[in-house]
LODORO-135683 format. One record per residue (C-alpha): x, y, z. Coordinates in steps of 0.001 Angstrom, whole numbers. Layout:
<atoms>
+---------+---------+---------+
:      c1 :      c2 :      c3 :
+---------+---------+---------+
:       X :       Y :       Z :
...
+---------+---------+---------+
</atoms>
This chain:
<atoms>
+---------+---------+---------+
:      c1 :      c2 :      c3 :
+---------+---------+---------+
:  -24773 :   85184 :  -58751 :
:  -21323 :   83655 :  -58332 :
:  -22384 :   81711 :  -55232 :
:  -25501 :   80506 :  -57011 :
:  -23437 :   79159 :  -59895 :
:  -20896 :   77725 :  -57464 :
:  -23537 :   75468 :  -55952 :
:  -25752 :   74935 :  -58996 :
:  -23171 :   73551 :  -61411 :
:  -21777 :   70769 :  -59176 :
:  -25311 :   69805 :  -58146 :
:  -26361 :   69604 :  -61770 :
:  -23629 :   67034 :  -62373 :
:  -24077 :   65077 :  -59153 :
:  -27876 :   65013 :  -58835 :
:  -28366 :   61741 :  -60761 :
:  -26173 :   59935 :  -58227 :
:  -27916 :   61579 :  -55282 :
:  -31381 :   60857 :  -56678 :
:  -30480 :   57243 :  -57449 :
:  -29113 :   56821 :  -53931 :
:  -32246 :   58247 :  -52334 :
:  -34536 :   56078 :  -54444 :
:  -32454 :   53002 :  -53682 :
:  -32520 :   53680 :  -49959 :
:  -36310 :   54112 :  -50055 :
:  -36859 :   50969 :  -52114 :
:  -34720 :   48957 :  -49713 :
:  -36589 :   50032 :  -46584 :
:  -38177 :   47107 :  -44722 :
:  -41641 :   46159 :  -45928 :
:  -44667 :   46562 :  -43682 :
:  -44566 :   43865 :  -41028 :
:  -46709 :   40882 :  -41922 :
:  -49912 :   40838 :  -39919 :
:  -52012 :   37889 :  -38785 :
:  -55727 :   38487 :  -38274 :
:  -58061 :   36474 :  -36058 :
:  -61762 :   37212 :  -36231 :
:  -65072 :   36115 :  -34769 :
:  -68361 :   37049 :  -36440 :
:  -71675 :   37677 :  -34714 :
:  -73823 :   36945 :  -37767 :
:  -77118 :   37280 :  -35902 :
:  -76426 :   40932 :  -35050 :
:  -77747 :   43638 :  -37358 :
:  -75447 :   45146 :  -38521 :
:  -73069 :   42176 :  -38498 :
:  -70336 :   42424 :  -35855 :
:  -66756 :   41393 :  -36641 :
:  -64441 :   41022 :  -33641 :
:  -60767 :   40929 :  -34626 :
:  -57280 :   40842 :  -33174 :
:  -54139 :   41604 :  -35186 :
:  -50632 :   40372 :  -34382 :
:  -47319 :   41113 :  -36072 :
:  -44665 :   38631 :  -37186 :
:  -43311 :   38437 :  -33625 :
:  -46722 :   37640 :  -32135 :
:  -47199 :   41098 :  -30593 :
:  -50650 :   42675 :  -30673 :
:  -51065 :   45549 :  -33136 :
:  -53428 :   48057 :  -31518 :
:  -52917 :   51329 :  -33416 :
:  -54694 :   50526 :  -36689 :
:  -57459 :   52734 :  -38053 :
:  -60658 :   51990 :  -39922 :
:  -58916 :   52642 :  -43255 :
:  -56500 :   49774 :  -42535 :
:  -59283 :   47156 :  -42655 :
:  -61261 :   45779 :  -45563 :
:  -64365 :   43588 :  -45291 :
:  -65435 :   41531 :  -48307 :
:  -68746 :   39643 :  -48335 :
:  -69394 :   37156 :  -51137 :
:  -66749 :   38870 :  -53265 :
:  -68037 :   42425 :  -52723 :
:  -66223 :   45039 :  -50646 :
:  -68519 :   46225 :  -47850 :
:  -68437 :   49674 :  -46204 :
:  -67554 :   49587 :  -42503 :
:  -70442 :   51203 :  -40625 :
:  -68688 :   51509 :  -37254 :
:  -65182 :   50945 :  -35945 :
:  -63798 :   50630 :  -32437 :
:  -60148 :   50388 :  -31515 :
:  -58960 :   48019 :  -28770 :
:  -59998 :   48993 :  -25262 :
:  -56351 :   49188 :  -24208 :
:  -55622 :   52060 :  -26645 :
:  -59016 :   53646 :  -27268 :
:  -59487 :   57267 :  -26216 :
:  -63281 :   56944 :  -26241 :
:  -64792 :   57269 :  -22776 :
:  -67476 :   54646 :  -23430 :
:  -65107 :   51885 :  -24617 :
:  -64215 :   49344 :  -21939 :
:  -63662 :   45628 :  -21467 :
:  -66510 :   43758 :  -19740 :
:  -65896 :   40249 :  -18391 :
:  -68268 :   37898 :  -16577 :
:  -66577 :   35215 :  -14477 :
:  -68549 :   32029 :  -13841 :
:  -66967 :   30336 :  -10813 :
:  -67744 :   26768 :   -9774 :
:  -67865 :   26706 :   -5959 :
:  -69096 :   23107 :   -5693 :
:  -67962 :   20684 :   -2996 :
:  -65888 :   18492 :   -5310 :
:  -63570 :   21463 :   -5823 :
:  -63365 :   22756 :   -2253 :
:  -59613 :   22137 :   -2054 :
:  -59005 :   24280 :   -5152 :
:  -61569 :   27035 :   -4731 :
:  -59129 :   29462 :   -3135 :
:  -56644 :   29050 :   -5994 :
:  -59387 :   29677 :   -8541 :
:  -60530 :   32795 :   -6717 :
:  -56933 :   34030 :   -6415 :
:  -56506 :   33709 :  -10191 :
:  -59653 :   35784 :  -10812 :
:  -58374 :   38463 :   -8436 :
:  -55071 :   38567 :  -10371 :
:  -57015 :   39044 :  -13598 :
:  -59044 :   41903 :  -12117 :
:  -55955 :   43655 :  -10762 :
:  -54475 :   43637 :  -14277 :
:  -57528 :   45204 :  -15907 :
:  -57635 :   48842 :  -16949 :
:  -59295 :   51645 :  -15025 :
:  -62907 :   51812 :  -16212 :
:  -63226 :   48153 :  -17274 :
:  -66096 :   46105 :  -15820 :
:  -66351 :   42778 :  -13988 :
:  -69473 :   40702 :  -13352 :
:  -69634 :   37498 :  -11287 :
:  -71756 :   34356 :  -11312 :
:  -70896 :   31872 :   -8536 :
:  -72704 :   28591 :   -8075 :
:  -72841 :   25583 :   -5784 :
:  -76516 :   24638 :   -5639 :
:  -77708 :   28213 :   -5513 :
:  -76555 :   30701 :   -8128 :
:  -75338 :   34052 :   -6807 :
:  -74738 :   36926 :   -9216 :
:  -72870 :   40193 :   -8737 :
:  -73744 :   42722 :  -11425 :
:  -71095 :   44595 :  -13377 :
:  -68763 :   46667 :  -11218 :
:  -66352 :   49219 :  -12654 :
:  -62712 :   48357 :  -12008 :
:  -60337 :   50687 :  -10206 :
:  -57012 :   48791 :   -9994 :
:  -55956 :   50910 :   -7011 :
:  -58964 :   49736 :   -4980 :
:  -60495 :   46351 :   -5811 :
:  -61700 :   45545 :   -2288 :
:  -65420 :   45347 :   -3099 :
:  -64864 :   43138 :   -6141 :
:  -62519 :   40847 :   -4227 :
:  -65052 :   40406 :   -1424 :
:  -67588 :   39196 :   -3986 :
:  -65032 :   36857 :   -5572 :
:  -64118 :   35279 :   -2222 :
:  -67737 :   34965 :   -1062 :
:  -68419 :   31375 :      31 :
:  -71741 :   29702 :    -710 :
:  -73739 :   27301 :    1474 :
:  -71378 :   24366 :    2175 :
:  -74298 :   22015 :    2888 :
:  -75513 :   22149 :    -707 :
:  -73538 :   21103 :   -3763 :
:  -75258 :   20142 :   -7012 :
:  -73364 :   22154 :   -9682 :
:  -75928 :   23815 :  -12014 :
:  -73274 :   24853 :  -14560 :
:  -75591 :   25278 :  -17543 :
:  -78073 :   27432 :  -15617 :
:  -75192 :   29554 :  -14290 :
:  -73887 :   30050 :  -17824 :
:  -77321 :   31197 :  -18999 :
:  -77281 :   33788 :  -16196 :
:  -73841 :   34921 :  -17374 :
:  -75017 :   35260 :  -20981 :
:  -77953 :   37412 :  -19890 :
:  -75655 :   39615 :  -17815 :
:  -73127 :   40010 :  -20635 :
:  -75751 :   40772 :  -23279 :
:  -77533 :   43400 :  -21163 :
:  -74714 :   45357 :  -19629 :
:  -73023 :   47378 :  -18505 :
:  -75460 :   50033 :  -19707 :
:  -74033 :   52764 :  -21925 :
:  -70659 :   51059 :  -22356 :
:  -69251 :   49791 :  -25637 :
:  -66320 :   47450 :  -25886 :
:  -65341 :   43799 :  -25987 :
:  -67286 :   41369 :  -23825 :
:  -66339 :   37889 :  -22703 :
:  -67381 :   35116 :  -20346 :
:  -64853 :   32983 :  -18468 :
:  -66040 :   29665 :  -17000 :
:  -63858 :   28078 :  -14308 :
:  -65145 :   24609 :  -13453 :
:  -64612 :   20861 :  -13627 :
:  -67421 :   20683 :  -16189 :
:  -69838 :   18404 :  -14309 :
:  -73478 :   19535 :  -14264 :
:  -75913 :   17728 :  -11952 :
:  -78766 :   20143 :  -11386 :
:  -79553 :   22452 :  -14328 :
:  -82928 :   22939 :  -15945 :
:  -81008 :   24045 :  -19048 :
:  -79763 :   21275 :  -21338 :
:  -76331 :   21491 :  -22957 :
:  -77657 :   21893 :  -26554 :
:  -79810 :   24818 :  -25394 :
:  -76791 :   26475 :  -23778 :
:  -74637 :   25951 :  -26868 :
:  -77311 :   27520 :  -29061 :
:  -77558 :   30532 :  -26761 :
:  -73769 :   31005 :  -26811 :
:  -73723 :   30836 :  -30594 :
:  -76546 :   33357 :  -30957 :
:  -74922 :   35814 :  -28554 :
:  -71637 :   36078 :  -30452 :
:  -69870 :   36594 :  -27107 :
:  -66505 :   34824 :  -26716 :
:  -66605 :   32170 :  -23995 :
:  -63400 :   30856 :  -22432 :
:  -63409 :   27657 :  -20386 :
:  -60712 :   26713 :  -17889 :
:  -60853 :   23249 :  -16376 :
:  -59344 :   22584 :  -12976 :
:  -59314 :   19655 :  -10612 :
:  -58132 :   16066 :  -10993 :
:  -61233 :   14918 :  -12878 :
:  -62547 :   17312 :  -15540 :
:  -65412 :   16689 :  -17948 :
:  -63297 :   17844 :  -20882 :
:  -65892 :   17082 :  -23578 :
:  -68406 :   19491 :  -22044 :
:  -65818 :   22195 :  -21401 :
:  -64462 :   21830 :  -24941 :
:  -67908 :   22080 :  -26549 :
:  -68717 :   25243 :  -24601 :
:  -65383 :   26835 :  -25533 :
:  -65640 :   25899 :  -29201 :
:  -69177 :   27273 :  -29457 :
:  -67786 :   30450 :  -27893 :
:  -65067 :   30645 :  -30539 :
:  -62153 :   29786 :  -28234 :
:  -60174 :   26767 :  -27062 :
:  -60597 :   24839 :  -23819 :
:  -57618 :   25194 :  -21459 :
:  -56685 :   22889 :  -18588 :
:  -54932 :   24371 :  -15553 :
:  -53368 :   21996 :  -13053 :
:  -52644 :   24475 :  -10286 :
:  -53117 :   28045 :   -9158 :
:  -50031 :   29295 :  -10961 :
:  -51244 :   27852 :  -14271 :
:  -54685 :   29369 :  -13685 :
:  -53164 :   32797 :  -13144 :
:  -51010 :   32531 :  -16276 :
:  -54021 :   31570 :  -18410 :
:  -56096 :   34420 :  -17016 :
:  -53405 :   37003 :  -17745 :
:  -53108 :   35800 :  -21354 :
:  -56879 :   36148 :  -21711 :
:  -56706 :   39700 :  -20390 :
:  -54181 :   40622 :  -23083 :
:  -56316 :   39047 :  -25803 :
:  -59545 :   40728 :  -24733 :
:  -58015 :   44171 :  -24270 :
:  -56425 :   44162 :  -27732 :
:  -59455 :   43409 :  -29908 :
:  -61071 :   45576 :  -32614 :
:  -64807 :   45697 :  -33317 :
:  -66070 :   46448 :  -36818 :
:  -69638 :   46376 :  -38082 :
:  -71084 :   46335 :  -41578 :
:  -74531 :   46103 :  -43134 :
:  -74810 :   42691 :  -44756 :
:  -76440 :   42316 :  -48154 :
:  -77960 :   39082 :  -46817 :
:  -81160 :   39374 :  -44785 :
:  -80939 :   38380 :  -41082 :
:  -83275 :   35415 :  -41589 :
:  -81733 :   34203 :  -44851 :
:  -80071 :   30815 :  -44541 :
:  -77810 :   30900 :  -47594 :
:  -74054 :   30635 :  -47031 :
:  -72151 :   33904 :  -46618 :
:  -68426 :   34031 :  -47335 :
:  -66691 :   36765 :  -45374 :
:  -63060 :   37860 :  -45450 :
:  -61232 :   40455 :  -43380 :
:  -57849 :   41849 :  -44401 :
:  -55482 :   44399 :  -42909 :
:  -53309 :   46802 :  -44923 :
:  -53168 :   44526 :  -47931 :
:  -52103 :   41423 :  -45998 :
:  -53617 :   37997 :  -46784 :
:  -57150 :   37821 :  -45479 :
:  -58786 :   35778 :  -42748 :
:  -61893 :   34076 :  -44097 :
:  -64967 :   32437 :  -42615 :
:  -68330 :   31121 :  -43763 :
:  -71649 :   31536 :  -41969 :
:  -75374 :   31894 :  -42486 :
:  -77425 :   34564 :  -40757 :
:  -80051 :   32201 :  -39400 :
:  -77835 :   29453 :  -38054 :
:  -74482 :   28664 :  -36530 :
:  -71129 :   30155 :  -37453 :
:  -68180 :   28207 :  -38737 :
:  -64979 :   29870 :  -37617 :
:  -61982 :   29916 :  -39902 :
:  -58782 :   28148 :  -38844 :
:  -56043 :   30252 :  -37278 :
:  -52492 :   30163 :  -38682 :
:  -49510 :   31518 :  -36792 :
:  -47584 :   34156 :  -38740 :
:  -44313 :   32940 :  -40274 :
:  -41305 :   35263 :  -40370 :
:  -39095 :   35510 :  -43445 :
:  -37053 :   32329 :  -43723 :
:  -33633 :   31666 :  -45259 :
:  -32292 :   28220 :  -46162 :
:  -29148 :   26995 :  -47875 :
:  -29083 :   25222 :  -51210 :
:  -28896 :   21452 :  -50835 :
:  -29628 :   21451 :  -47089 :
:  -32729 :   19576 :  -45802 :
:  -35623 :   21823 :  -44729 :
:  -38362 :   21168 :  -42164 :
:  -40722 :   24055 :  -41389 :
:  -43944 :   23398 :  -39450 :
:  -46950 :   25638 :  -40131 :
:  -48786 :   26028 :  -36820 :
:  -52570 :   26090 :  -37298 :
:  -55652 :   25241 :  -35241 :
:  -59415 :   25235 :  -35716 :
:  -61858 :   26708 :  -33140 :
:  -64318 :   23843 :  -33657 :
:  -61603 :   21198 :  -33676 :
:  -62317 :   20267 :  -37305 :
:  -59615 :   18365 :  -39236 :
:  -57468 :   20689 :  -41335 :
:  -56022 :   20443 :  -44823 :
:  -52947 :   22455 :  -45861 :
:  -51803 :   23671 :  -49271 :
:  -49065 :   26002 :  -50490 :
:  -48190 :   28056 :  -53561 :
:  -44849 :   29541 :  -54580 :
:  -42635 :   27065 :  -52711 :
:  -39003 :   26842 :  -53869 :
:  -38272 :   23877 :  -56156 :
:  -37550 :   20788 :  -54092 :
:  -39920 :   21714 :  -51235 :
:  -43493 :   20541 :  -50649 :
:  -46103 :   20741 :  -47899 :
:  -47718 :   17811 :  -46117 :
:  -51443 :   18389 :  -46624 :
:  -52300 :   16736 :  -43294 :
:  -49590 :   17992 :  -40911 :
:  -48685 :   21323 :  -42532 :
:  -44941 :   20592 :  -42465 :
:  -42953 :   22060 :  -45366 :
:  -40011 :   19788 :  -46113 :
:  -37550 :   18707 :  -48779 :
:  -34206 :   19887 :  -50141 :
:  -34131 :   23168 :  -52105 :
:  -32561 :   22886 :  -55560 :
:  -32621 :   26454 :  -56888 :
:  -31210 :   29683 :  -55462 :
:  -33666 :   32574 :  -55347 :
:  -36234 :   34629 :  -53476 :
:  -39709 :   33087 :  -53258 :
:  -43073 :   34515 :  -52193 :
:  -44931 :   31682 :  -50489 :
:  -48627 :   31541 :  -49625 :
:  -49988 :   28838 :  -47323 :
:  -53705 :   28087 :  -47033 :
:  -55445 :   25939 :  -44431 :
:  -59093 :   24914 :  -44595 :
:  -61524 :   23059 :  -42360 :
:  -63657 :   22156 :  -45379 :
:  -65844 :   25257 :  -45074 :
:  -63609 :   28233 :  -44288 :
:  -60051 :   29008 :  -45345 :
:  -57277 :   31111 :  -43822 :
:  -54087 :   32176 :  -45573 :
:  -50694 :   33587 :  -44674 :
:  -47850 :   34808 :  -46891 :
:  -44127 :   34999 :  -46236 :
:  -40837 :   35250 :  -48123 :
:  -38246 :   32484 :  -48372 :
:  -34654 :   32967 :  -49548 :
:  -32658 :   30024 :  -50876 :
:  -28975 :   30934 :  -50580 :
:  -25817 :   29426 :  -52015 :
:  -24346 :   26737 :  -49785 :
:  -22060 :   28148 :  -47104 :
:  -23493 :   31671 :  -47226 :
:  -25410 :   33545 :  -44551 :
:  -28415 :   35824 :  -44771 :
:  -26498 :   38927 :  -43665 :
:  -29097 :   39625 :  -41011 :
:  -26735 :   39201 :  -38106 :
:  -24734 :   41645 :  -36050 :
:  -21729 :   43868 :  -36646 :
:  -19645 :   43506 :  -39756 :
:  -22506 :   42727 :  -42128 :
:  -23069 :   45129 :  -44986 :
:  -26476 :   44995 :  -46620 :
:  -28188 :   46898 :  -49447 :
:  -29180 :   49776 :  -47165 :
:  -25492 :   50301 :  -46356 :
:  -24754 :   50449 :  -50076 :
:  -27471 :   53046 :  -50566 :
:  -26050 :   55160 :  -47759 :
:  -22542 :   54999 :  -49248 :
:  -23850 :   56016 :  -52661 :
:  -25671 :   58950 :  -51094 :
:  -22538 :   60063 :  -49242 :
:  -20520 :   59616 :  -52436 :
:  -22882 :   61892 :  -54347 :
:  -22704 :   64557 :  -51647 :
:  -18915 :   64298 :  -51537 :
:  -18762 :   65088 :  -55262 :
:  -20670 :   68294 :  -54597 :
:  -18336 :   69273 :  -51770 :
:  -15178 :   68438 :  -53761 :
:  -16256 :   70429 :  -56788 :
:  -17241 :   73398 :  -54651 :
:  -13740 :   73464 :  -53199 :
:  -12124 :   73224 :  -56648 :
:  -14072 :   76159 :  -58132 :
+---------+---------+---------+
</atoms>
């Protein structure tokens, strides 16, 4: 009884301080890291497929999210997610794997660079995960296909032999569009029994001299498939317009690589992107053959959404992508220049807008640069939107305007922030308990 009272009475007097300290420390914990979402929609699929990647404020892929972390909204109505697949790089499902079809231009105009191109594909394959799949389409005049082969990074001999296979040197007419149609068929049909992200990578100079398929037909087939298509141009003379159109229809950007080292770097970045994607499906309220506009947004854990507009009987319009902005601090009276980095998959012109900017700052609607001289100290929640005229993407971040000559306190040793204050208050409350116990 005496011991119970010995502890109970000091605690009764000190608990408000302890409770306040605990609540303060919790309230001052860092907020959930801001997330940026990129998505591509296969509107012709039934149910609709939404392919997404999520990156944090530092640009790192976030791969451990669950179905409950995502929300899909169609035309203002929240839609149930009918299936969910984590990125191939983290998934524990046996049937989830990355499947990539490489389309390699082996034509005579590129003979001097063919080995470098093939070396870059081999580097990509060696960096894939055990159980991923690779398919090949090589062309010169003839088109030679190698069906999907499962990757074992410890033994890629068979795949490498197919990559380095040389075609008839006496023929060289470059049927790029026909080769791409072969790749689309391969990607859509296989590998059998395997779920996971699919992609096509075209490595070429972009010149087609022999295809039965016309470019508009190929672009329509890419759009209908919903499969991401990457194009990498190499050589001294690249048909960039063709390569750009193919990439944009595939929801990506055309990339030029001047040498083997650049090719390898691009391929490795693609591998990271493809292995870190989520796949969500939902049952649209719009019929597959209905041509009315559908507004779709995807958000993660309450972060600003990524939005796009499409119709289920025609082509997709992909929303612009905005790079995540970390929390920013500026000093009162000092000039500010902050560029918002955004791009559009179709290359459409973009228009920027912003809400919640500190007084004295404004955004250039054409360039996306936030500039001016802040006039009022405070903490501001800023939201930036960028639109291509059809679809809009948004990001949010916090900006602190500090008194002139002050620092943000986010540096190294010697700084003492609010969390330090909370810890001291907690220790102070506990010390009262200990002191009063000793004095009883």
